[in-house]
N, C-alpha and C positions, 0 to 999 in steps of 0.2 A: 801447236798450229804452225804451219810453214810461214814464212815471210810473204809469198806470193798469195796463199790464202788470206793472209791478215789485209793484204793491199787490196785484194778483189773484194773483200767484205766491207772495207773502208770506203772504196768508190762507190758501192751499191749503197751504202748508208747515206753518203753526202749526197748522192743523186737524189734518193727518195726524199731525204730532207729537204733539199733544194725544191723539189718537184712539189712537195707539201705547201711550199710557200707561194705557188702559181695562183694568181687571183682566180676566183671562182669563175666557172664557165659551164657551159651546157654540155653534159657528159653523156656518152652513149657506152652502154655495157653489153657484153655478150659472153655467155658461159656456153661452153661447147663439150660435153662428154663425147667421146670418140674412141674408135678402135683402129690402131696402127697395125695393118697386116705385114709385120716386118721380117725380111729374111736376115740372117745373120751370117757373117762370113769373116774369118780371121784367125788370130792366134791368141792363145790365153796361156797362162803359166801360173802355177801355184806351188810354193815350195821347191822351185827349181825344175818342175814337171812342165815342159812346155808341150802343148798341141796346138796343131791346126784344125780347124773344124769349119763346117759349113751346114747351115740348116735353113730349109725353105719353111715358109709360112705354115704350109700344111704339116709339116713335121713338128712345128712348134705348137700348133693347135692341139695335136693329138696328145702332146705331154703338158698342156697348160693346166696348172694348178689353180691359179688365181690371177686376176689382172684388172686394171683400172686405169683410165687415162682421162684428162679433162684440161681444157684450155680456158683461160679468163682473160678478156681484154677490157679496157677501158680507154677512150678516145674523146679528147675535146677538139677544138679547131686546130690546135697545132700539136699540142702534148698528149701523150698517152703511156700507158703502162701494161705489162702483160704478165701472167704467170701460167706455167705449164707443167704438169706432172704426170708420170707415168710410173706404174708399179707392175711388175711381171714376175711370176713364179713358176718354174718349170720343174716338173717332177724328174727325179734321177732316174732316167733310162736312155736308150740308145737315141742319140739327138743328131744324128747325121754326120758323125764324126769320122774324118777320114782315117784317123789313127785306130779307131776301133774302140776308144775310150768313151765310157758313158759319164754324163756330166749333169748335174742339176745346178741351175742358175736362178738366183734371185737378183733381180736388177730394179734400180730405182733411179729415175731421172728428173729433177726438178730445175727449171729455169725461170728466172725473172728478170726484167729489164724495163727500160723505157724506150719511147719513141718520140722521133721529133719530124714533124712534117716539112719537107723542104720545098714541096709543090704539092698540088692536088693529087699527084700520082706516086711521088717518091717520099719515103720516110727512111732516116737514119735510125738505127737501132743499136743498143748497148746493154750490156748487163751480164749475170753470171749465171753458170750451169754447174749444179751439184749432181755427180753421180756416184752411186754406191753399187758394187758387185760383190756378191757371196757366192762361193761355187764349192761343190763337191765333186772331186774326180773319183771314179771308180775304175782300176785297172786289174789285171790278173795279178799284179804284185802287191795289190792293197790300196787302200784309200786315202785321199788327202782332201783337207778342209782349209780353205782359205778365203781371201778377198781384201778389198780395199775401199775406200772412199776419197774422192777428190772433187776440187773445185776449179773451175776455168773461167776466166773472162772472156768476153766475145763482143765484136763489133760487126755490124752488118747493113745491109740495105734491102728495103723491100719496094716492090714496084705493083701498083694496082691499076694496069691499064684499062679495066672494065669496072664500074662500079654504078650500076643502074638500080631502080626500084626493084628489079627482079633478079638481075644477074651479077655476079661478082667474079673477079679473077685476080690472083695474087701470085707474085714470084717472090721468094726470100732467099738471101744467101748471107751467110755469116761465117767468120773465122776467128779463132781464139787460141789461147793457151793459158798456162797457169801451173798447176800442179802436173798436168800431161804436158808431153812434148807439143802436141798439136790436136786441134779439133776444128772441125768444119762441118758445116750443114747447108743443104739446100732443099729448096721446096717449091713446087708449082702446084697451084691448085685452084678451084673455082667452086661457086655455089649458087644456088636458086632460093630466093626468098619467097616463102608462101604468103607471107604477110608481114607486119611490122614485129611480130614476135618471134615467128618460127621460120627456120631456115635449114636447108640440107647442104652439107660441105663435103667435098671430096679433094685430095691432095695426094701427091707423090712426095715422099719425104726420104732424105739420104743423110745420115749422120755417122761421121767417121771420128774415132778416137784413138790416138796412140798414147796410151798411159803405160809407164812402167816404174815400179819401185823395187826395193830389195825383196819383197815377199810377194809381189803380184805383177802380172802383165795383163793388158786388155788393149790390144791393137786390133779393133774390131770394126766393121762397118756394118751398118744397119741400114735397110732400104725397103719401101714398099708403100702400098696405097694406104691412106687412111681416110675413114668416113665417119662424119659426127652430125650430131643434130644441134643447130645453134638455137639459144635461147636469148632474145634481145631485149633490152628495156632500157 
């Protein structure tokens, strides 16, 4: 385990331990299963074989083998925490590659962090993001298999200018690094509350990651609309 990864995990552990010591307060929870209609664009490399690729969401859906995503948030008056996870498996077939090389991708993204309210509208956030990518590259000269996993820390800010009984709107931006050279994310979205329990949420999300090791490269931007069903209690 790299020193950067150890530091990131230690910071997360200390933060969560400190957070558990916060005095009891009234908590609100929300679980949101969602679909992220993400395009992919960038450069990847396995065993020195580097390719540029681009795939629109319509391409990805036609090759989707499995997928799941969900977000969980908890909020008190000032403190909060969140966990977000996504798993996508794409079949090995033509995936919009500019180079004409077929690729199969298994991708997992899990992030967890804390939030603290600066005002009624602004929260500062911080945490860690784990990513794991496995790839199969198929070309006329043969097949290559590879992948890697990495952890980055991030810090950011959320702004919620609209939060009524029926409507919500939130913007988020964060930036980080760690095992990767850099990663940053931005999103803008809103929702409609049907009642105290059920809500519909929609957001546009952009995630860029620049990671490279001796055996793998993932310099990729993912962007698109997400839609989910919120369950609150």
